C-alpha positions, 0 to 999 in steps of 0.5 A, a space after each residue: 543578608 536580609 530576608 533570610 538569604 545566605 551568600 552561599 544560597 545565592 551563589 547556588 541559586 545563580 549557578 542553577 540559573 546558569 545551568 538552566 539557561 546554558 545547559 551542561 558546560 563543557 570542561 576545559 580542553 574537551 573533545 568532540 564526541 563521536 556520534 553514532 546512529 542506530 536502529 533500536 527496533 529489532 527487525 526480522 531478516 524477512 522484513 529488512 526492506 521497509 515500506 510505507 507505514 513501517 515504523 522504527 525507532 532511531 537513536 543518535 548516540 553520543 559518548 556522554 549524557 546528551 541534552 539541548 540548550 537554546 531553540 526547541 526540541 524540533 529544531 534538532 533534526 535527523 536527516 536521512 537519505 530517504 527524507 531530506 527534510 529530516 525528522 524532528 527530535 521529540 525530546 526523549 532520550 534513551 540509554 546507549 554506550 555513552 551511559 544513561 540518556 546518551 542517545 536522542 530518540 527519533 521515531 521514524 515512519 516511512 512515508 509515501 513522500 520518502 525516497 527509496 534507498 537500497 542502503 538506508 542511512 543517516 545524512 546529517 544532524 541539523 540544528 536551527 534557531 539557536 539550538 545546540 546539543 550538550 554532551 557531558 564531558 565533551 564539546 557542545 555541538 552547535 554547528 548548523 549541520 553535522 555530517 553523518 554516514 553509514 547504514 542503519 541495520 536490522 538490530 543495533 550496530 551492523 554486523 553478524 545477524 544485523 544486516 543493512 536495511 533498505 527502504 522501498 516506496 516505489 510502486 511497480 511500473 510496466 516497461 514493455 508490452 507484448 504485443 507492443 503498443 500499436 502492433 498489427 496482425 496479432 494472432 487472436 490466440 496470443 497471450 498478452 504479456 506485461 514486463 514489470 519493474 519488479 516481481 508482482 502479485 495480486 496478493 497482500 500478505 497477512 500476519 494475524 486473524 480473528 473472528 467475532 460474532 461468528 460472522 466477521 473475520 478480521 485480518 491484519 495486513 503485513 503492510 499498508 494497503 489500499 483495500 477499502 470498505 465495500 471492496 471484494 477480497 479473496 482470502 487464501 490460506 488464512 485459516 479454516 473458515 476464513 478462506 475463499 474456496 478454490 478457483 478464485 470463485 468466492 469473494 467476501 465483502 469488506 465491512 471495516 478497515 482500521 489501519 492495517 486491519 481488514 474485516 469482512 463478512 464470513 461465517 467463522 469460528 470465534 477466536 481472538 487474534 491469532 498469528 497466521 500466514 496467508 494473504 488476501 487479494 482484492 478483486 481487480 481486473 485486467 480488461 480487454 476492450 474493443 476500441 470501437 466501444 465507448 463508456 456509457 454514462 449511467 444516470 440512475 440505479 436501483 437495487 432489488 434482491 441483489 439485482 441492480 437495474 442501471 439506466 443508461 440511455 441507448 446503451 446498446 448492451 444485450 443480455 450476455 454481454 460482459 460490462 465493466 461498471 465504474 464510478 458508482 457510489 454504491 461500491 458493490 455495483 462496481 466491477 465486471 458483471 454479465 448483463 442479465 436483461 436489457 432494454 433500450 435505456 436500462 440493463 440489469 446485473 446480478 451483484 452476487 456474480 462478481 467477475 461473472 463468477 459463481 453465485 455463491 461468492 458474496 453476501 447479499 446487497 441492501 436494496 436501494 430505491 431508484 436513485 441518481 447515479 454518481 456523476 461520472 459513473 459509466 459502463 463499458 462493454 468488454 471482450 473479457 474481464 479477468 480477475 488478476 488473482 485467477 491463476 488459470 488466466 494470469 501468471 506471474 514470474 518471480 525472477 527477472 525478467 518479471 512478467 505478468 502473462 494474461 491467457 484470455 479464455 476468449 479467442 479474441 475477435 479477428 481483424 479488430 482494434 482493441 486495447 487492455 485496461 488494468 485496474 489500479 491496485 490489480 497488481 502490487 509488489 511484495 511491499 503491497 505497493 500498487 501499480 497505478 493501472 491503465 485506465 485509458 484506451 490508448 496506452 496498450 493498443 493492438 489490432 488482431 489479424 483476420 481470424 475467428 470471431 468466436 468468443 468463449 462463454 466466460 460465465 460457465 
């Protein structure tokens, strides 16, 4: 042929073009390849329940080298019983029992929108927009949906030490209150009990720790969390110089959050990342409130030498009252505090005495000139605000029926209508999924019987 092309070269080129367009051509009399779905991320026996933010690598494996023709990579999807919309193939392949590149890789990260499943597994391999899967030596897979079944396990194929995985993205709920909502003639020395859907705790487990600059500790949470900069936390059994002391009285301010890493201000010994156990508990409250109380609007805030002065016209608070402050942009000013001084339109709180606790708990707060408060900021007088990490007043059962038992320090006022509020994130399950909380005055109400109206001094 002219131009230097040979007939043999032309045939070879055409064959290459055909291969590029149509992929691997199945042999005559080929059979359908078996399809197996595996988890390629080894998981310890203590972590077989996946939750929000946990990531694993899944592999859809065939009996020969696998490829795609037609459509695009993301037209190939692995549907899971936790995610009906499926996860898209990213174009990568890994080796499997079928040989080199015989598995399509599907990275999977558990999302809050997924569905909890006791047995986590695949449902189907789906194809769209003309996409098809080629398998060397076997039939082309072109059906819109290929049903899949079975369970995904902790390390490759199930069996032996490889056990089934589950997925839990369901936060704990409350099924029962004692006293029941609307109860009357309740003894004012009664414990308050919430029955929960699963075992709960105030703590978030951590897996590693580090210290930089001698004043910033960083821990890495085992799970996703809802801790934010400005929160107070109580570290427990994280390590020397990392922990908060005893009796829930010492808290530290969170200074940085990056993914599962949480940094806080504390004097510590410099060290690089080190594996550790232990946990942290965000400072959250269960509050007992008289129904007659109403939240007072805060219009202004000023901070000087760790004392916040809040403006709330005709608030009615007096020195010694416990107030729950909420909604301020200055996060260190939110929480439960004892009123240290008050006049008709202003009241003051000591920001280093969070939870009406000891003065040795938190780092000082930056001064702030008189500033308008955020819209919606309020203060509410409470009978008692109990940190959920306070083991002297809150107990958790680890076996069914799962309960949270609240033992107030105060003898509740007699012949009084009251209610209980629970901060969002005050309790959580073992996957760090938080209870939504009770933020209203109507979900858990009761009226005490006539009796003593003595209230213990919770500041001592």
